[in-house]
C-alpha positions as CSV (number, residue, x, y, z in Angstrom):
1,X,0.0,0.0,0.0
2,X,1.3,3.4,-0.9
3,X,2.0,5.8,1.9
4,X,-0.4,8.4,0.4
5,X,-3.2,5.8,0.4
6,X,-2.5,4.9,4.0
7,X,-2.6,8.5,5.0
8,X,-5.8,9.2,3.1
9,X,-7.6,6.3,4.8
10,X,-6.4,7.6,8.1
11,X,-7.9,11.0,7.4
12,X,-11.2,9.5,6.3
13,X,-11.4,7.3,9.3
14,X,-10.7,10.2,11.6
15,X,-13.3,12.3,9.8
16,X,-15.9,9.5,10.2
17,X,-15.2,9.1,13.9
18,X,-15.4,12.9,14.3
19,X,-18.8,13.0,12.6
20,X,-20.0,10.0,14.6
21,X,-19.1,11.9,17.8
22,X,-21.2,14.8,16.6
23,X,-24.4,12.9,15.8
24,X,-25.6,12.3,19.4
25,X,-25.0,16.0,20.2
26,X,-27.1,17.1,17.2
27,X,-29.9,14.7,18.1
28,X,-30.0,15.9,21.7
29,X,-30.2,19.5,20.5
30,X,-33.3,18.6,18.3
31,X,-35.1,16.8,21.2
32,X,-35.1,19.0,24.3
33,X,-35.8,17.5,27.7
34,X,-39.4,16.8,28.6
35,X,-41.0,17.4,31.0
36,X,-39.4,20.4,32.5
37,X,-42.5,21.8,34.1
38,X,-45.8,20.4,35.5
39,X,-48.0,18.3,33.2
40,X,-51.7,19.1,33.6
41,X,-54.2,16.3,33.3
42,X,-57.7,17.6,32.8
43,X,-60.6,15.4,34.1
44,X,-64.0,16.7,32.7
45,X,-65.9,15.2,35.6
46,X,-66.2,15.9,39.4
47,X,-63.7,14.5,41.9
48,X,-64.3,11.0,43.1
49,X,-65.6,9.4,40.0
50,X,-63.9,6.6,37.9
51,X,-62.1,9.1,35.6
52,X,-60.8,11.0,38.6
53,X,-59.6,8.0,40.5
54,X,-57.9,6.5,37.5
55,X,-56.1,9.8,36.6
56,X,-54.9,10.3,40.1
57,X,-53.5,6.7,40.2
58,X,-51.4,6.9,37.0
59,X,-50.3,10.4,37.5
60,X,-49.0,9.6,40.9
61,X,-47.1,6.5,39.7
62,X,-45.6,8.0,36.6
63,X,-44.8,11.2,38.4
64,X,-42.7,9.3,40.9
65,X,-41.0,7.3,38.1
66,X,-40.1,10.3,36.0
67,X,-39.5,12.6,39.0
68,X,-42.0,14.9,37.4
69,X,-45.0,16.8,38.6
70,X,-48.6,16.0,37.4
71,X,-51.5,18.2,38.3
72,X,-55.0,16.7,38.0
73,X,-57.5,19.5,37.1
74,X,-61.2,18.6,37.5
75,X,-63.4,20.7,35.2
76,X,-66.9,19.2,35.2
77,X,-69.9,20.7,33.4
78,X,-71.8,20.9,30.2
79,X,-71.8,17.1,29.6
80,X,-68.0,17.1,29.9
81,X,-67.6,19.7,27.1
82,X,-65.9,22.3,29.3
83,X,-62.9,20.2,30.3
84,X,-62.7,18.5,26.9
85,X,-62.6,21.8,25.1
86,X,-59.8,23.1,27.3
87,X,-57.6,20.3,26.0
88,X,-58.7,20.7,22.4
89,X,-57.4,24.3,22.4
90,X,-54.3,23.7,24.5
91,X,-50.8,23.8,23.1
92,X,-49.7,20.5,21.6
93,X,-46.5,20.3,23.7
94,X,-47.2,17.4,26.0
95,X,-48.0,19.5,29.0
96,X,-51.8,19.2,28.7
97,X,-53.6,15.8,28.6
98,X,-57.2,14.7,28.9
99,X,-58.5,11.8,31.0
100,X,-61.7,11.2,29.1
101,X,-64.7,8.9,29.6
102,X,-66.8,7.1,27.0
103,X,-68.8,10.3,26.4
104,X,-65.9,11.2,24.2
105,X,-67.5,9.0,21.5
106,X,-71.1,10.2,22.1
107,X,-70.4,13.9,22.5
108,X,-70.6,14.6,18.8
109,X,-74.0,12.8,18.7
110,X,-75.7,14.7,21.5
111,X,-74.1,18.2,21.7
112,X,-75.2,20.7,19.1
113,X,-72.7,23.2,17.7
114,X,-69.7,21.4,19.4
115,X,-66.8,23.8,19.2
116,X,-64.2,21.1,18.6
117,X,-63.9,18.0,16.5
118,X,-63.3,14.8,18.5
119,X,-61.6,13.1,15.5
120,X,-59.4,16.0,14.4
121,X,-58.6,18.0,17.5
122,X,-57.2,15.1,19.6
123,X,-54.6,12.3,19.5
124,X,-55.6,9.0,21.1
125,X,-52.8,8.0,23.5
126,X,-54.2,4.9,25.4
127,X,-57.2,3.4,26.9
128,X,-56.9,3.2,30.7
129,X,-59.9,1.2,31.9
130,X,-63.3,-0.4,31.4
131,X,-66.2,0.3,33.6
132,X,-68.7,-2.7,33.9
133,X,-72.3,-1.7,34.4
134,X,-74.9,-3.6,36.3
135,X,-78.7,-3.8,36.0
136,X,-80.0,-2.7,39.4
137,X,-83.7,-2.5,40.4
138,X,-86.0,-1.6,43.2
139,X,-85.8,-4.7,45.4
140,X,-89.6,-4.5,46.1
141,X,-90.4,-5.4,42.5
142,X,-91.4,-9.0,41.9
143,X,-88.4,-9.4,39.6
144,X,-85.3,-11.6,40.3
145,X,-83.8,-12.2,36.9
146,X,-83.3,-10.5,33.5
147,X,-85.9,-12.9,32.0
148,X,-88.4,-11.8,34.6
149,X,-87.6,-8.1,34.0
150,X,-88.2,-8.4,30.3
151,X,-91.4,-10.3,30.8
152,X,-92.6,-7.8,33.3
153,X,-91.8,-4.8,31.1
154,X,-93.6,-6.4,28.1
155,X,-96.7,-7.3,30.2
156,X,-96.7,-3.8,31.8
157,X,-95.7,-1.4,29.1
158,X,-94.8,2.1,30.4
159,X,-95.0,1.0,34.0
160,X,-91.3,0.5,34.7
161,X,-89.1,3.7,34.9
162,X,-85.5,3.6,33.7
163,X,-83.1,6.1,35.2
164,X,-80.0,7.5,33.4
165,X,-77.7,10.5,33.7
166,X,-78.5,12.4,30.6
167,X,-78.6,12.3,26.8
168,X,-75.8,10.2,25.4
169,X,-74.7,8.9,28.8
170,X,-73.5,5.3,29.1
171,X,-76.6,4.6,31.3
172,X,-79.0,5.8,28.7
173,X,-77.2,4.0,25.8
174,X,-77.1,0.8,27.8
175,X,-80.8,1.1,28.5
176,X,-81.8,1.8,24.9
177,X,-79.6,-1.0,23.6
178,X,-81.4,-3.3,26.0
179,X,-84.8,-2.1,24.9
180,X,-83.9,-2.6,21.2
181,X,-82.4,-6.1,21.7
182,X,-85.2,-7.3,24.0
183,X,-88.0,-5.7,22.1
184,X,-89.2,-3.4,24.9
185,X,-91.7,-0.7,24.0
186,X,-93.0,2.4,25.7
187,X,-89.7,2.9,27.5
188,X,-90.1,5.5,30.3
189,X,-86.8,7.3,30.7
190,X,-86.1,9.5,33.7
191,X,-82.9,11.7,33.4
192,X,-80.8,12.7,36.3
193,X,-77.8,15.0,36.6
194,X,-75.8,12.2,38.1
195,X,-76.0,8.7,39.5
196,X,-75.9,9.9,43.1
197,X,-79.1,11.8,42.5
198,X,-80.9,8.8,41.0
199,X,-79.9,6.3,43.7
200,X,-82.2,7.6,46.5
201,X,-85.2,7.3,44.1
202,X,-84.2,3.7,43.1
203,X,-83.8,2.8,46.8
204,X,-87.1,4.3,47.8
205,X,-89.0,2.8,44.9
206,X,-89.7,6.1,43.0
207,X,-87.5,4.7,40.2
208,X,-87.7,1.1,38.9
209,X,-84.5,0.3,37.1
210,X,-81.1,1.8,36.4
211,X,-78.1,0.4,34.5
212,X,-75.2,2.0,36.3
213,X,-71.5,1.4,36.8
214,X,-70.7,-1.3,39.3
215,X,-68.4,1.1,41.1
216,X,-71.4,3.4,41.8
217,X,-74.0,0.9,43.0
218,X,-71.9,-1.9,44.6
219,X,-72.4,-0.7,48.2
220,X,-76.2,-0.5,47.7
221,X,-76.3,-3.9,46.2
222,X,-74.2,-5.4,49.0
223,X,-76.5,-3.7,51.6
224,X,-79.6,-5.0,49.9
225,X,-80.9,-1.5,49.2
226,X,-80.9,-2.4,45.5
227,X,-81.2,-5.8,43.7
228,X,-78.7,-6.6,41.0
229,X,-80.0,-8.7,38.1
230,X,-77.0,-8.9,35.7
231,X,-73.8,-7.3,34.6
232,X,-73.6,-5.8,31.1
233,X,-70.2,-7.2,30.2
234,X,-69.4,-10.1,27.9
235,X,-68.2,-12.2,30.9
236,X,-68.9,-12.2,34.6
237,X,-66.8,-9.9,36.8
238,X,-64.7,-10.5,39.8
239,X,-66.7,-8.1,42.0
240,X,-69.9,-10.2,41.6
241,X,-68.8,-13.6,40.3
242,X,-72.3,-15.1,40.9
243,X,-74.1,-12.4,38.9
244,X,-74.9,-13.5,35.3
245,X,-74.4,-11.4,32.3
246,X,-77.3,-9.8,30.5
247,X,-76.6,-12.1,27.6
248,X,-76.8,-15.1,29.9
249,X,-80.1,-13.7,31.2
250,X,-81.8,-14.0,27.9
251,X,-80.5,-11.1,25.7
252,X,-78.0,-12.6,23.3
253,X,-75.3,-10.3,21.9
254,X,-75.9,-7.7,24.6
255,X,-72.6,-6.2,25.8
256,X,-71.9,-2.7,27.1
257,X,-69.0,-1.2,29.1
258,X,-68.2,2.4,29.8
259,X,-64.5,3.2,29.4
260,X,-61.9,5.8,29.8
261,X,-58.6,6.8,28.2
262,X,-56.0,9.5,27.7
263,X,-56.0,12.0,24.8
264,X,-53.6,14.7,23.9
265,X,-54.2,17.8,21.7
266,X,-53.7,17.2,18.0
267,X,-50.2,18.0,16.9
268,X,-48.5,16.6,20.0
269,X,-45.2,15.1,18.9
270,X,-45.5,11.4,18.3
271,X,-42.4,10.7,20.5
272,X,-44.2,12.2,23.5
273,X,-47.4,10.3,22.8
274,X,-45.5,7.0,22.7
275,X,-43.6,7.8,25.8
276,X,-46.8,8.5,27.7
277,X,-48.5,5.4,26.3
278,X,-45.6,3.2,27.3
279,X,-45.6,4.6,30.8
280,X,-49.4,4.1,31.1
281,X,-49.0,0.5,30.1
282,X,-46.2,-0.2,32.6
283,X,-48.2,1.5,35.4
284,X,-51.7,0.1,34.8
285,X,-50.6,-3.4,34.2
286,X,-49.0,-3.9,37.6
287,X,-50.8,-6.4,39.9
288,X,-51.3,-3.7,42.6
289,X,-53.1,-1.4,40.2
290,X,-55.1,-4.1,38.6
291,X,-56.3,-5.1,42.1
292,X,-57.0,-1.5,43.0
293,X,-59.1,-1.1,39.9
294,X,-61.0,-4.3,40.5
295,X,-61.8,-3.1,44.0
296,X,-63.3,0.0,42.5
297,X,-65.4,-2.0,40.1
298,X,-63.2,-1.2,37.1
299,X,-60.9,-3.2,34.8
300,X,-57.5,-1.8,34.0
301,X,-56.9,-1.9,30.2
302,X,-54.3,-0.2,28.0
303,X,-53.8,0.0,24.2
304,X,-51.6,1.5,21.6
305,X,-52.5,4.9,20.2
306,X,-53.6,3.2,16.9
307,X,-55.7,0.6,18.7
308,X,-57.4,3.2,20.9
309,X,-58.1,5.5,17.9
310,X,-59.8,2.6,16.1
311,X,-61.8,1.7,19.2
312,X,-63.1,5.3,19.7
313,X,-64.2,5.5,16.1
314,X,-66.0,2.2,16.3
315,X,-67.8,3.4,19.4
316,X,-69.0,6.5,17.6
317,X,-70.4,4.3,14.8
318,X,-72.0,1.8,17.2
319,X,-73.8,4.3,19.4
320,X,-74.9,6.5,16.5
321,X,-76.9,3.5,15.3
322,X,-78.4,3.0,18.7
323,X,-79.3,6.7,19.2
324,X,-80.8,7.1,15.8
325,X,-83.0,4.0,16.1
326,X,-86.6,4.9,17.0
327,X,-87.6,4.6,20.6
328,X,-91.0,3.0,20.9
């Protein structure tokens, strides 16, 4: 080998190593540290509900892991529009997130002149949980199974009152789906501002039936103040293993769960979305948190951003069909 060739190769090698040493520095310059300030997680419901409990659980765990500060900001009101809109208009920098409930999929169907687009103004990060519902009734009624409930409703049209928490709520949608699949007519719907307002009426007999989250009615069922007939999930749940599903009770194909998940404003960098999603999966899949959720009547569940996006869109399609169907 000529001396000139040897020297040239040495120069090229030195140049390559020098460039290689610069690459990490350049990459670091393009990806600034995050987070460097508190991350706000907006919950569009009041404190104490499933969304609030879930948000406080994962923000505490991830905050400790990242040595970061999370602030849970409850902004209830206007069918969850107030809190949701605050995230839709927030800067897409990873410092504002939304812990949403299943109303995210029904909001476009029930709120007129919505100021944001659920599909365009948000990025789905991950699902966080499922909320099983239970069919609970006034225990004084001569009904002890789903089959008896359906028979009684058909024999006494308009006599049973079904409570829910407003247009497009999971309680109302679950009730309408039951009516459609079981062939119930003259459905008497009674709207309330929240489950806690409906429960005294159900316990006292002023209300006949309510399909409500297990987490909300479990204490009343255990005390005997309400009678549980079935759960709305595809399979039985750990909280009430002896309670059949609605499908087992005579309504094939019936399955409903409320749910929750995390969203970010549209335009949030994909790298941040993926980092949050991975942290959520690691946190919510721990045995301790799975048990904690189960004790609350919830099921911890995570998903990839793409999976969650497809799920939300399928929920919009599903419930649009239910809401547009005529109510006899």
